[in-house]
mmCIF file of the N, C-alpha and C atoms, coordinates in Angstrom:
data_MODEL
# 
_entry.id   MODEL 
# 
loop_
_atom_site.group_PDB 
_atom_site.id 
_atom_site.type_symbol 
_atom_site.label_atom_id 
_atom_site.label_alt_id 
_atom_site.label_comp_id 
_atom_site.label_asym_id 
_atom_site.label_entity_id 
_atom_site.label_seq_id 
_atom_site.pdbx_PDB_ins_code 
_atom_site.Cartn_x 
_atom_site.Cartn_y 
_atom_site.Cartn_z 
_atom_site.occupancy 
_atom_site.B_iso_or_equiv 
_atom_site.pdbx_formal_charge 
_atom_site.auth_seq_id 
_atom_site.auth_comp_id 
_atom_site.auth_asym_id 
_atom_site.auth_atom_id 
_atom_site.pdbx_PDB_model_num 
ATOM 1   N N  . UNK A 1 1  ? -0.956  -18.813 6.698   1.00 0.00 ? 1  UNK A N  1 
ATOM 2   C CA . UNK A 1 1  ? -1.871  -17.864 6.301   1.00 0.00 ? 1  UNK A CA 1 
ATOM 3   C C  . UNK A 1 1  ? -1.428  -17.224 5.075   1.00 0.00 ? 1  UNK A C  1 
ATOM 4   N N  . UNK A 1 2  ? -2.143  -16.796 4.024   1.00 0.00 ? 2  UNK A N  1 
ATOM 5   C CA . UNK A 1 2  ? -1.828  -16.217 2.692   1.00 0.00 ? 2  UNK A CA 1 
ATOM 6   C C  . UNK A 1 2  ? -1.685  -14.917 2.912   1.00 0.00 ? 2  UNK A C  1 
ATOM 7   N N  . UNK A 1 3  ? -0.819  -14.076 2.168   1.00 0.00 ? 3  UNK A N  1 
ATOM 8   C CA . UNK A 1 3  ? -0.673  -12.834 2.402   1.00 0.00 ? 3  UNK A CA 1 
ATOM 9   C C  . UNK A 1 3  ? -1.952  -12.013 2.113   1.00 0.00 ? 3  UNK A C  1 
ATOM 10  N N  . UNK A 1 4  ? -2.723  -12.472 1.357   1.00 0.00 ? 4  UNK A N  1 
ATOM 11  C CA . UNK A 1 4  ? -4.259  -11.552 1.182   1.00 0.00 ? 4  UNK A CA 1 
ATOM 12  C C  . UNK A 1 4  ? -4.903  -11.592 2.284   1.00 0.00 ? 4  UNK A C  1 
ATOM 13  N N  . UNK A 1 5  ? -4.935  -12.916 3.156   1.00 0.00 ? 5  UNK A N  1 
ATOM 14  C CA . UNK A 1 5  ? -5.701  -12.933 4.355   1.00 0.00 ? 5  UNK A CA 1 
ATOM 15  C C  . UNK A 1 5  ? -5.030  -12.233 5.292   1.00 0.00 ? 5  UNK A C  1 
ATOM 16  N N  . UNK A 1 6  ? -3.679  -12.129 5.233   1.00 0.00 ? 6  UNK A N  1 
ATOM 17  C CA . UNK A 1 6  ? -2.941  -11.464 6.337   1.00 0.00 ? 6  UNK A CA 1 
ATOM 18  C C  . UNK A 1 6  ? -3.178  -10.038 6.181   1.00 0.00 ? 6  UNK A C  1 
ATOM 19  N N  . UNK A 1 7  ? -3.568  -9.406  5.018   1.00 0.00 ? 7  UNK A N  1 
ATOM 20  C CA . UNK A 1 7  ? -3.490  -7.891  4.940   1.00 0.00 ? 7  UNK A CA 1 
ATOM 21  C C  . UNK A 1 7  ? -4.966  -7.817  4.377   1.00 0.00 ? 7  UNK A C  1 
ATOM 22  N N  . UNK A 1 8  ? -5.931  -8.436  4.576   1.00 0.00 ? 8  UNK A N  1 
ATOM 23  C CA . UNK A 1 8  ? -7.505  -8.146  4.118   1.00 0.00 ? 8  UNK A CA 1 
ATOM 24  C C  . UNK A 1 8  ? -7.776  -6.840  4.544   1.00 0.00 ? 8  UNK A C  1 
ATOM 25  N N  . UNK A 1 9  ? -7.576  -6.502  5.798   1.00 0.00 ? 9  UNK A N  1 
ATOM 26  C CA . UNK A 1 9  ? -8.378  -5.376  6.188   1.00 0.00 ? 9  UNK A CA 1 
ATOM 27  C C  . UNK A 1 9  ? -7.834  -4.234  5.390   1.00 0.00 ? 9  UNK A C  1 
ATOM 28  N N  . UNK A 1 10 ? -6.381  -4.087  5.430   1.00 0.00 ? 10 UNK A N  1 
ATOM 29  C CA . UNK A 1 10 ? -5.491  -3.167  4.548   1.00 0.00 ? 10 UNK A CA 1 
ATOM 30  C C  . UNK A 1 10 ? -6.006  -3.088  3.038   1.00 0.00 ? 10 UNK A C  1 
ATOM 31  N N  . UNK A 1 11 ? -6.173  -4.259  2.527   1.00 0.00 ? 11 UNK A N  1 
ATOM 32  C CA . UNK A 1 11 ? -6.505  -4.206  0.942   1.00 0.00 ? 11 UNK A CA 1 
ATOM 33  C C  . UNK A 1 11 ? -7.932  -3.874  0.903   1.00 0.00 ? 11 UNK A C  1 
ATOM 34  N N  . UNK A 1 12 ? -8.786  -4.185  1.995   1.00 0.00 ? 12 UNK A N  1 
ATOM 35  C CA . UNK A 1 12 ? -10.149 -3.469  1.790   1.00 0.00 ? 12 UNK A CA 1 
ATOM 36  C C  . UNK A 1 12 ? -9.938  -1.844  1.845   1.00 0.00 ? 12 UNK A C  1 
ATOM 37  N N  . UNK A 1 13 ? -9.237  -1.214  2.601   1.00 0.00 ? 13 UNK A N  1 
ATOM 38  C CA . UNK A 1 13 ? -8.950  0.070   2.802   1.00 0.00 ? 13 UNK A CA 1 
ATOM 39  C C  . UNK A 1 13 ? -8.424  0.528   1.520   1.00 0.00 ? 13 UNK A C  1 
ATOM 40  N N  . UNK A 1 14 ? -7.339  -0.269  0.839   1.00 0.00 ? 14 UNK A N  1 
ATOM 41  C CA . UNK A 1 14 ? -6.730  0.292   -0.600  1.00 0.00 ? 14 UNK A CA 1 
ATOM 42  C C  . UNK A 1 14 ? -7.756  0.605   -1.724  1.00 0.00 ? 14 UNK A C  1 
ATOM 43  N N  . UNK A 1 15 ? -8.707  -0.728  -1.539  1.00 0.00 ? 15 UNK A N  1 
ATOM 44  C CA . UNK A 1 15 ? -9.887  -0.792  -2.774  1.00 0.00 ? 15 UNK A CA 1 
ATOM 45  C C  . UNK A 1 15 ? -10.720 0.295   -2.677  1.00 0.00 ? 15 UNK A C  1 
ATOM 46  N N  . UNK A 1 16 ? -10.984 0.763   -1.420  1.00 0.00 ? 16 UNK A N  1 
ATOM 47  C CA . UNK A 1 16 ? -12.216 1.697   -0.984  1.00 0.00 ? 16 UNK A CA 1 
ATOM 48  C C  . UNK A 1 16 ? -11.580 3.131   -1.601  1.00 0.00 ? 16 UNK A C  1 
ATOM 49  N N  . UNK A 1 17 ? -10.159 3.178   -1.620  1.00 0.00 ? 17 UNK A N  1 
ATOM 50  C CA . UNK A 1 17 ? -9.539  4.514   -2.122  1.00 0.00 ? 17 UNK A CA 1 
ATOM 51  C C  . UNK A 1 17 ? -9.096  4.601   -3.540  1.00 0.00 ? 17 UNK A C  1 
ATOM 52  N N  . UNK A 1 18 ? -8.971  3.203   -4.087  1.00 0.00 ? 18 UNK A N  1 
ATOM 53  C CA . UNK A 1 18 ? -8.080  2.990   -5.410  1.00 0.00 ? 18 UNK A CA 1 
ATOM 54  C C  . UNK A 1 18 ? -8.386  4.239   -6.312  1.00 0.00 ? 18 UNK A C  1 
ATOM 55  N N  . UNK A 1 19 ? -9.889  3.997   -6.838  1.00 0.00 ? 19 UNK A N  1 
ATOM 56  C CA . UNK A 1 19 ? -10.077 5.108   -7.908  1.00 0.00 ? 19 UNK A CA 1 
ATOM 57  C C  . UNK A 1 19 ? -9.692  6.326   -7.719  1.00 0.00 ? 19 UNK A C  1 
ATOM 58  N N  . UNK A 1 20 ? -9.750  6.986   -6.579  1.00 0.00 ? 20 UNK A N  1 
ATOM 59  C CA . UNK A 1 20 ? -9.532  8.334   -6.324  1.00 0.00 ? 20 UNK A CA 1 
ATOM 60  C C  . UNK A 1 20 ? -7.739  8.559   -6.281  1.00 0.00 ? 20 UNK A C  1 
ATOM 61  N N  . UNK A 1 21 ? -7.229  7.657   -5.586  1.00 0.00 ? 21 UNK A N  1 
ATOM 62  C CA . UNK A 1 21 ? -5.693  7.705   -5.472  1.00 0.00 ? 21 UNK A CA 1 
ATOM 63  C C  . UNK A 1 21 ? -5.281  7.360   -6.870  1.00 0.00 ? 21 UNK A C  1 
ATOM 64  N N  . UNK A 1 22 ? -5.826  6.650   -7.839  1.00 0.00 ? 22 UNK A N  1 
ATOM 65  C CA . UNK A 1 22 ? -5.321  6.439   -8.959  1.00 0.00 ? 22 UNK A CA 1 
ATOM 66  C C  . UNK A 1 22 ? -5.340  7.731   -9.978  1.00 0.00 ? 22 UNK A C  1 
ATOM 67  N N  . UNK A 1 23 ? -6.091  8.477   -9.644  1.00 0.00 ? 23 UNK A N  1 
ATOM 68  C CA . UNK A 1 23 ? -6.219  9.764   -10.344 1.00 0.00 ? 23 UNK A CA 1 
ATOM 69  C C  . UNK A 1 23 ? -5.317  10.617  -10.008 1.00 0.00 ? 23 UNK A C  1 
ATOM 70  N N  . UNK A 1 24 ? -4.934  10.928  -8.484  1.00 0.00 ? 24 UNK A N  1 
ATOM 71  C CA . UNK A 1 24 ? -4.328  11.906  -7.873  1.00 0.00 ? 24 UNK A CA 1 
ATOM 72  C C  . UNK A 1 24 ? -2.648  11.498  -7.725  1.00 0.00 ? 24 UNK A C  1 
ATOM 73  N N  . UNK A 1 25 ? -2.791  10.231  -7.499  1.00 0.00 ? 25 UNK A N  1 
ATOM 74  C CA . UNK A 1 25 ? -1.271  9.532   -7.164  1.00 0.00 ? 25 UNK A CA 1 
ATOM 75  C C  . UNK A 1 25 ? -0.868  8.493   -7.959  1.00 0.00 ? 25 UNK A C  1 
ATOM 76  N N  . UNK A 1 26 ? -0.893  8.395   -9.389  1.00 0.00 ? 26 UNK A N  1 
ATOM 77  C CA . UNK A 1 26 ? -0.747  7.182   -10.143 1.00 0.00 ? 26 UNK A CA 1 
ATOM 78  C C  . UNK A 1 26 ? 0.707   6.906   -9.979  1.00 0.00 ? 26 UNK A C  1 
ATOM 79  N N  . UNK A 1 27 ? 1.141   5.552   -9.673  1.00 0.00 ? 27 UNK A N  1 
ATOM 80  C CA . UNK A 1 27 ? 2.388   4.982   -9.444  1.00 0.00 ? 27 UNK A CA 1 
ATOM 81  C C  . UNK A 1 27 ? 3.118   5.207   -8.354  1.00 0.00 ? 27 UNK A C  1 
ATOM 82  N N  . UNK A 1 28 ? 2.448   5.986   -7.569  1.00 0.00 ? 28 UNK A N  1 
ATOM 83  C CA . UNK A 1 28 ? 3.239   6.184   -6.158  1.00 0.00 ? 28 UNK A CA 1 
ATOM 84  C C  . UNK A 1 28 ? 2.939   5.164   -5.287  1.00 0.00 ? 28 UNK A C  1 
ATOM 85  N N  . UNK A 1 29 ? 3.451   5.099   -3.955  1.00 0.00 ? 29 UNK A N  1 
ATOM 86  C CA . UNK A 1 29 ? 3.084   4.269   -2.831  1.00 0.00 ? 29 UNK A CA 1 
ATOM 87  C C  . UNK A 1 29 ? 2.430   4.763   -1.808  1.00 0.00 ? 29 UNK A C  1 
ATOM 88  N N  . UNK A 1 30 ? 1.349   3.769   -0.952  1.00 0.00 ? 30 UNK A N  1 
ATOM 89  C CA . UNK A 1 30 ? 0.734   4.081   -0.095  1.00 0.00 ? 30 UNK A CA 1 
ATOM 90  C C  . UNK A 1 30 ? 1.201   3.324   1.064   1.00 0.00 ? 30 UNK A C  1 
ATOM 91  N N  . UNK A 1 31 ? 1.032   3.672   2.551   1.00 0.00 ? 31 UNK A N  1 
ATOM 92  C CA . UNK A 1 31 ? 1.384   2.696   3.531   1.00 0.00 ? 31 UNK A CA 1 
ATOM 93  C C  . UNK A 1 31 ? 0.142   2.787   4.475   1.00 0.00 ? 31 UNK A C  1 
ATOM 94  N N  . UNK A 1 32 ? -0.266  1.366   4.755   1.00 0.00 ? 32 UNK A N  1 
ATOM 95  C CA . UNK A 1 32 ? -1.818  1.396   5.558   1.00 0.00 ? 32 UNK A CA 1 
ATOM 96  C C  . UNK A 1 32 ? -1.438  0.035   6.628   1.00 0.00 ? 32 UNK A C  1 
ATOM 97  N N  . UNK A 1 33 ? -1.984  0.384   7.893   1.00 0.00 ? 33 UNK A N  1 
ATOM 98  C CA . UNK A 1 33 ? -1.947  -0.818  8.683   1.00 0.00 ? 33 UNK A CA 1 
ATOM 99  C C  . UNK A 1 33 ? -3.394  -0.606  9.405   1.00 0.00 ? 33 UNK A C  1 
ATOM 100 N N  . UNK A 1 34 ? -3.918  -1.690  9.519   1.00 0.00 ? 34 UNK A N  1 
ATOM 101 C CA . UNK A 1 34 ? -5.388  -1.700  9.992   1.00 0.00 ? 34 UNK A CA 1 
ATOM 102 C C  . UNK A 1 34 ? -6.201  -0.763  8.880   1.00 0.00 ? 34 UNK A C  1 
ATOM 103 N N  . UNK A 1 35 ? -6.884  0.183   9.609   1.00 0.00 ? 35 UNK A N  1 
ATOM 104 C CA . UNK A 1 35 ? -7.749  1.246   8.898   1.00 0.00 ? 35 UNK A CA 1 
ATOM 105 C C  . UNK A 1 35 ? -6.769  2.668   8.879   1.00 0.00 ? 35 UNK A C  1 
ATOM 106 N N  . UNK A 1 36 ? -5.579  2.524   9.208   1.00 0.00 ? 36 UNK A N  1 
ATOM 107 C CA . UNK A 1 36 ? -4.961  3.911   9.385   1.00 0.00 ? 36 UNK A CA 1 
ATOM 108 C C  . UNK A 1 36 ? -3.796  4.026   8.131   1.00 0.00 ? 36 UNK A C  1 
ATOM 109 N N  . UNK A 1 37 ? -4.067  5.128   7.497   1.00 0.00 ? 37 UNK A N  1 
ATOM 110 C CA . UNK A 1 37 ? -3.261  5.494   6.207   1.00 0.00 ? 37 UNK A CA 1 
ATOM 111 C C  . UNK A 1 37 ? -2.268  6.456   6.394   1.00 0.00 ? 37 UNK A C  1 
ATOM 112 N N  . UNK A 1 38 ? -0.906  6.279   6.368   1.00 0.00 ? 38 UNK A N  1 
ATOM 113 C CA . UNK A 1 38 ? 0.037   7.371   6.410   1.00 0.00 ? 38 UNK A CA 1 
ATOM 114 C C  . UNK A 1 38 ? -0.535  8.468   5.274   1.00 0.00 ? 38 UNK A C  1 
ATOM 115 N N  . UNK A 1 39 ? -0.408  9.792   6.109   1.00 0.00 ? 39 UNK A N  1 
ATOM 116 C CA . UNK A 1 39 ? -1.076  10.935  5.128   1.00 0.00 ? 39 UNK A CA 1 
ATOM 117 C C  . UNK A 1 39 ? 0.030   11.334  4.297   1.00 0.00 ? 39 UNK A C  1 
ATOM 118 N N  . UNK A 1 40 ? 0.629   10.530  3.329   1.00 0.00 ? 40 UNK A N  1 
ATOM 119 C CA . UNK A 1 40 ? 1.607   11.015  2.556   1.00 0.00 ? 40 UNK A CA 1 
ATOM 120 C C  . UNK A 1 40 ? 1.788   10.008  1.467   1.00 0.00 ? 40 UNK A C  1 
ATOM 121 N N  . UNK A 1 41 ? 2.121   10.475  0.385   1.00 0.00 ? 41 UNK A N  1 
ATOM 122 C CA . UNK A 1 41 ? 2.404   9.528   -0.897  1.00 0.00 ? 41 UNK A CA 1 
ATOM 123 C C  . UNK A 1 41 ? 4.002   9.462   -1.153  1.00 0.00 ? 41 UNK A C  1 
ATOM 124 N N  . UNK A 1 42 ? 4.483   8.351   -1.738  1.00 0.00 ? 42 UNK A N  1 
ATOM 125 C CA . UNK A 1 42 ? 5.590   8.238   -1.479  1.00 0.00 ? 42 UNK A CA 1 
ATOM 126 C C  . UNK A 1 42 ? 6.176   7.678   -3.195  1.00 0.00 ? 42 UNK A C  1 
ATOM 127 N N  . UNK A 1 43 ? 7.051   8.278   -3.885  1.00 0.00 ? 43 UNK A N  1 
ATOM 128 C CA . UNK A 1 43 ? 7.582   7.768   -5.062  1.00 0.00 ? 43 UNK A CA 1 
ATOM 129 C C  . UNK A 1 43 ? 8.506   6.631   -4.978  1.00 0.00 ? 43 UNK A C  1 
ATOM 130 N N  . UNK A 1 44 ? 8.791   6.110   -3.966  1.00 0.00 ? 44 UNK A N  1 
ATOM 131 C CA . UNK A 1 44 ? 9.634   4.964   -4.334  1.00 0.00 ? 44 UNK A CA 1 
ATOM 132 C C  . UNK A 1 44 ? 9.032   3.629   -2.991  1.00 0.00 ? 44 UNK A C  1 
ATOM 133 N N  . UNK A 1 45 ? 9.259   2.730   -3.366  1.00 0.00 ? 45 UNK A N  1 
ATOM 134 C CA . UNK A 1 45 ? 9.113   1.511   -2.321  1.00 0.00 ? 45 UNK A CA 1 
ATOM 135 C C  . UNK A 1 45 ? 9.929   1.869   -1.003  1.00 0.00 ? 45 UNK A C  1 
ATOM 136 N N  . UNK A 1 46 ? 10.981  2.256   -1.079  1.00 0.00 ? 46 UNK A N  1 
ATOM 137 C CA . UNK A 1 46 ? 11.847  2.413   -0.094  1.00 0.00 ? 46 UNK A CA 1 
ATOM 138 C C  . UNK A 1 46 ? 11.623  3.660   0.933   1.00 0.00 ? 46 UNK A C  1 
ATOM 139 N N  . UNK A 1 47 ? 11.120  4.736   0.200   1.00 0.00 ? 47 UNK A N  1 
ATOM 140 C CA . UNK A 1 47 ? 10.566  5.930   1.034   1.00 0.00 ? 47 UNK A CA 1 
ATOM 141 C C  . UNK A 1 47 ? 9.299   5.333   1.804   1.00 0.00 ? 47 UNK A C  1 
ATOM 142 N N  . UNK A 1 48 ? 8.332   4.888   1.255   1.00 0.00 ? 48 UNK A N  1 
ATOM 143 C CA . UNK A 1 48 ? 7.265   4.152   1.901   1.00 0.00 ? 48 UNK A CA 1 
ATOM 144 C C  . UNK A 1 48 ? 7.664   3.113   2.718   1.00 0.00 ? 48 UNK A C  1 
ATOM 145 N N  . UNK A 1 49 ? 8.351   2.341   2.840   1.00 0.00 ? 49 UNK A N  1 
ATOM 146 C CA . UNK A 1 49 ? 8.827   1.517   3.663   1.00 0.00 ? 49 UNK A CA 1 
ATOM 147 C C  . UNK A 1 49 ? 9.456   2.142   5.053   1.00 0.00 ? 49 UNK A C  1 
ATOM 148 N N  . UNK A 1 50 ? 10.196  3.067   4.878   1.00 0.00 ? 50 UNK A N  1 
ATOM 149 C CA . UNK A 1 50 ? 10.817  3.833   5.869   1.00 0.00 ? 50 UNK A CA 1 
ATOM 150 C C  . UNK A 1 50 ? 9.730   4.362   6.684   1.00 0.00 ? 50 UNK A C  1 
ATOM 151 N N  . UNK A 1 51 ? 8.730   5.184   5.951   1.00 0.00 ? 51 UNK A N  1 
ATOM 152 C CA . UNK A 1 51 ? 7.740   5.798   6.596   1.00 0.00 ? 51 UNK A CA 1 
ATOM 153 C C  . UNK A 1 51 ? 6.954   4.786   7.458   1.00 0.00 ? 51 UNK A C  1 
ATOM 154 N N  . UNK A 1 52 ? 6.413   3.564   6.959   1.00 0.00 ? 52 UNK A N  1 
ATOM 155 C CA . UNK A 1 52 ? 5.800   2.736   7.634   1.00 0.00 ? 52 UNK A CA 1 
ATOM 156 C C  . UNK A 1 52 ? 6.521   2.242   8.964   1.00 0.00 ? 52 UNK A C  1 
ATOM 157 N N  . UNK A 1 53 ? 7.754   2.181   8.720   1.00 0.00 ? 53 UNK A N  1 
ATOM 158 C CA . UNK A 1 53 ? 8.366   1.834   10.189  1.00 0.00 ? 53 UNK A CA 1 
ATOM 159 C C  . UNK A 1 53 ? 8.709   2.762   10.983  1.00 0.00 ? 53 UNK A C  1 
ATOM 160 N N  . UNK A 1 54 ? 8.766   4.112   10.325  1.00 0.00 ? 54 UNK A N  1 
ATOM 161 C CA . UNK A 1 54 ? 8.812   5.439   11.481  1.00 0.00 ? 54 UNK A CA 1 
ATOM 162 C C  . UNK A 1 54 ? 7.297   5.269   12.119  1.00 0.00 ? 54 UNK A C  1 
ATOM 163 N N  . UNK A 1 55 ? 6.066   4.844   11.442  1.00 0.00 ? 55 UNK A N  1 
ATOM 164 C CA . UNK A 1 55 ? 4.832   5.252   12.039  1.00 0.00 ? 55 UNK A CA 1 
ATOM 165 C C  . UNK A 1 55 ? 4.250   4.080   12.716  1.00 0.00 ? 55 UNK A C  1 
ATOM 166 N N  . UNK A 1 56 ? 4.609   2.800   12.299  1.00 0.00 ? 56 UNK A N  1 
ATOM 167 C CA . UNK A 1 56 ? 4.086   1.888   12.790  1.00 0.00 ? 56 UNK A CA 1 
ATOM 168 C C  . UNK A 1 56 ? 5.192   0.708   13.726  1.00 0.00 ? 56 UNK A C  1 
ATOM 169 N N  . UNK A 1 57 ? 6.303   1.251   13.406  1.00 0.00 ? 57 UNK A N  1 
ATOM 170 C CA . UNK A 1 57 ? 7.351   0.010   13.889  1.00 0.00 ? 57 UNK A CA 1 
ATOM 171 C C  . UNK A 1 57 ? 7.453   -1.125  13.130  1.00 0.00 ? 57 UNK A C  1 
ATOM 172 N N  . UNK A 1 58 ? 8.286   -2.157  13.696  1.00 0.00 ? 58 UNK A N  1 
ATOM 173 C CA . UNK A 1 58 ? 8.612   -3.651  13.135  1.00 0.00 ? 58 UNK A CA 1 
ATOM 174 C C  . UNK A 1 58 ? 7.970   -4.517  13.809  1.00 0.00 ? 58 UNK A C  1 
ATOM 175 N N  . UNK A 1 59 ? 7.060   -4.386  14.773  1.00 0.00 ? 59 UNK A N  1 
ATOM 176 C CA . UNK A 1 59 ? 6.363   -5.473  15.514  1.00 0.00 ? 59 UNK A CA 1 
ATOM 177 C C  . UNK A 1 59 ? 5.180   -6.247  14.833  1.00 0.00 ? 59 UNK A C  1 
ATOM 178 N N  . UNK A 1 60 ? 4.410   -5.249  14.176  1.00 0.00 ? 60 UNK A N  1 
ATOM 179 C CA . UNK A 1 60 ? 3.497   -5.724  13.336  1.00 0.00 ? 60 UNK A CA 1 
ATOM 180 C C  . UNK A 1 60 ? 3.578   -5.426  11.918  1.00 0.00 ? 60 UNK A C  1 
ATOM 181 N N  . UNK A 1 61 ? 2.902   -6.039  11.239  1.00 0.00 ? 61 UNK A N  1 
ATOM 182 C CA . UNK A 1 61 ? 2.875   -5.763  9.561   1.00 0.00 ? 61 UNK A CA 1 
ATOM 183 C C  . UNK A 1 61 ? 2.178   -4.747  9.231   1.00 0.00 ? 61 UNK A C  1 
ATOM 184 N N  . UNK A 1 62 ? 2.530   -4.081  8.171   1.00 0.00 ? 62 UNK A N  1 
ATOM 185 C CA . UNK A 1 62 ? 1.666   -3.074  7.440   1.00 0.00 ? 62 UNK A CA 1 
ATOM 186 C C  . UNK A 1 62 ? 1.937   -3.265  5.887   1.00 0.00 ? 62 UNK A C  1 
ATOM 187 N N  . UNK A 1 63 ? 1.192   -2.619  5.186   1.00 0.00 ? 63 UNK A N  1 
ATOM 188 C CA . UNK A 1 63 ? 1.179   -2.843  3.928   1.00 0.00 ? 63 UNK A CA 1 
ATOM 189 C C  . UNK A 1 63 ? 1.791   -1.596  2.916   1.00 0.00 ? 63 UNK A C  1 
ATOM 190 N N  . UNK A 1 64 ? 2.537   -1.891  2.125   1.00 0.00 ? 64 UNK A N  1 
ATOM 191 C CA . UNK A 1 64 ? 3.159   -0.861  1.278   1.00 0.00 ? 64 UNK A CA 1 
ATOM 192 C C  . UNK A 1 64 ? 2.731   -1.354  -0.032  1.00 0.00 ? 64 UNK A C  1 
ATOM 193 N N  . UNK A 1 65 ? 1.974   -0.299  -0.730  1.00 0.00 ? 65 UNK A N  1 
ATOM 194 C CA . UNK A 1 65 ? 1.211   -0.827  -1.916  1.00 0.00 ? 65 UNK A CA 1 
ATOM 195 C C  . UNK A 1 65 ? 1.498   0.272   -3.125  1.00 0.00 ? 65 UNK A C  1 
ATOM 196 N N  . UNK A 1 66 ? 1.721   0.082   -4.325  1.00 0.00 ? 66 UNK A N  1 
ATOM 197 C CA . UNK A 1 66 ? 1.807   1.089   -5.387  1.00 0.00 ? 66 UNK A CA 1 
ATOM 198 C C  . UNK A 1 66 ? 0.619   0.910   -5.984  1.00 0.00 ? 66 UNK A C  1 
ATOM 199 N N  . UNK A 1 67 ? -0.031  2.359   -6.355  1.00 0.00 ? 67 UNK A N  1 
ATOM 200 C CA . UNK A 1 67 ? -1.200  2.705   -6.681  1.00 0.00 ? 67 UNK A CA 1 
ATOM 201 C C  . UNK A 1 67 ? -1.321  2.542   -8.380  1.00 0.00 ? 67 UNK A C  1 
ATOM 202 N N  . UNK A 1 68 ? -2.317  1.654   -8.824  1.00 0.00 ? 68 UNK A N  1 
ATOM 203 C CA . UNK A 1 68 ? -2.726  1.560   -10.174 1.00 0.00 ? 68 UNK A CA 1 
ATOM 204 C C  . UNK A 1 68 ? -4.183  1.520   -10.274 1.00 0.00 ? 68 UNK A C  1 
ATOM 205 N N  . UNK A 1 69 ? -4.734  2.046   -11.372 1.00 0.00 ? 69 UNK A N  1 
ATOM 206 C CA . UNK A 1 69 ? -6.076  1.695   -11.683 1.00 0.00 ? 69 UNK A CA 1 
ATOM 207 C C  . UNK A 1 69 ? -6.250  0.149   -11.786 1.00 0.00 ? 69 UNK A C  1 
ATOM 208 N N  . UNK A 1 70 ? -5.388  -0.569  -12.443 1.00 0.00 ? 70 UNK A N  1 
ATOM 209 C CA . UNK A 1 70 ? -5.601  -1.855  -12.410 1.00 0.00 ? 70 UNK A CA 1 
ATOM 210 C C  . UNK A 1 70 ? -3.988  -2.676  -12.354 1.00 0.00 ? 70 UNK A C  1 
ATOM 211 N N  . UNK A 1 71 ? -3.838  -3.854  -11.626 1.00 0.00 ? 71 UNK A N  1 
ATOM 212 C CA . UNK A 1 71 ? -2.656  -4.102  -11.456 1.00 0.00 ? 71 UNK A CA 1 
ATOM 213 C C  . UNK A 1 71 ? -1.848  -4.605  -12.431 1.00 0.00 ? 71 UNK A C  1 
ATOM 214 N N  . UNK A 1 72 ? -0.608  -4.397  -12.398 1.00 0.00 ? 72 UNK A N  1 
ATOM 215 C CA . UNK A 1 72 ? 0.304   -4.674  -13.689 1.00 0.00 ? 72 UNK A CA 1 
ATOM 216 C C  . UNK A 1 72 ? 0.407   -6.243  -13.550 1.00 0.00 ? 72 UNK A C  1 
ATOM 217 N N  . UNK A 1 73 ? 0.625   -6.643  -14.638 1.00 0.00 ? 73 UNK A N  1 
ATOM 218 C CA . UNK A 1 73 ? 0.774   -8.183  -14.950 1.00 0.00 ? 73 UNK A CA 1 
ATOM 219 C C  . UNK A 1 73 ? 2.120   -8.454  -15.388 1.00 0.00 ? 73 UNK A C  1 
ATOM 220 N N  . UNK A 1 74 ? 3.295   -9.253  -14.902 1.00 0.00 ? 74 UNK A N  1 
ATOM 221 C CA . UNK A 1 74 ? 4.721   -9.464  -15.342 1.00 0.00 ? 74 UNK A CA 1 
ATOM 222 C C  . UNK A 1 74 ? 4.442   -10.920 -15.768 1.00 0.00 ? 74 UNK A C  1 
ATOM 223 N N  . UNK A 1 75 ? 4.967   -11.025 -16.992 1.00 0.00 ? 75 UNK A N  1 
ATOM 224 C CA . UNK A 1 75 ? 5.150   -12.598 -17.420 1.00 0.00 ? 75 UNK A CA 1 
ATOM 225 C C  . UNK A 1 75 ? 6.620   -12.787 -17.367 1.00 0.00 ? 75 UNK A C  1 
ATOM 226 N N  . UNK A 1 76 ? 6.977   -13.905 -16.770 1.00 0.00 ? 76 UNK A N  1 
ATOM 227 C CA . UNK A 1 76 ? 8.174   -14.346 -16.889 1.00 0.00 ? 76 UNK A CA 1 
ATOM 228 C C  . UNK A 1 76 ? 8.426   -15.819 -17.665 1.00 0.00 ? 76 UNK A C  1 
ATOM 229 N N  . UNK A 1 77 ? 9.126   -15.936 -18.762 1.00 0.00 ? 77 UNK A N  1 
ATOM 230 C CA . UNK A 1 77 ? 9.243   -17.106 -19.432 1.00 0.00 ? 77 UNK A CA 1 
ATOM 231 C C  . UNK A 1 77 ? 10.464  -17.637 -19.602 1.00 0.00 ? 77 UNK A C  1 
# 
């Protein structure tokens, strides 16, 4: 199963809030599992990951996503 399919519910929640979050929390990280959003934003991936584990545990996946208006594109050559 592809990652996008695996987290389709979480990505739908993210897209629903992206516009508002990108204004108020650009570059920060959010943690989502199903329709549940951790009610805090994080400045680092590590902080967000720890919060996800604290809130949801390690038995099921959760999404840690950085907030941008548009996704950055990285080129490796």
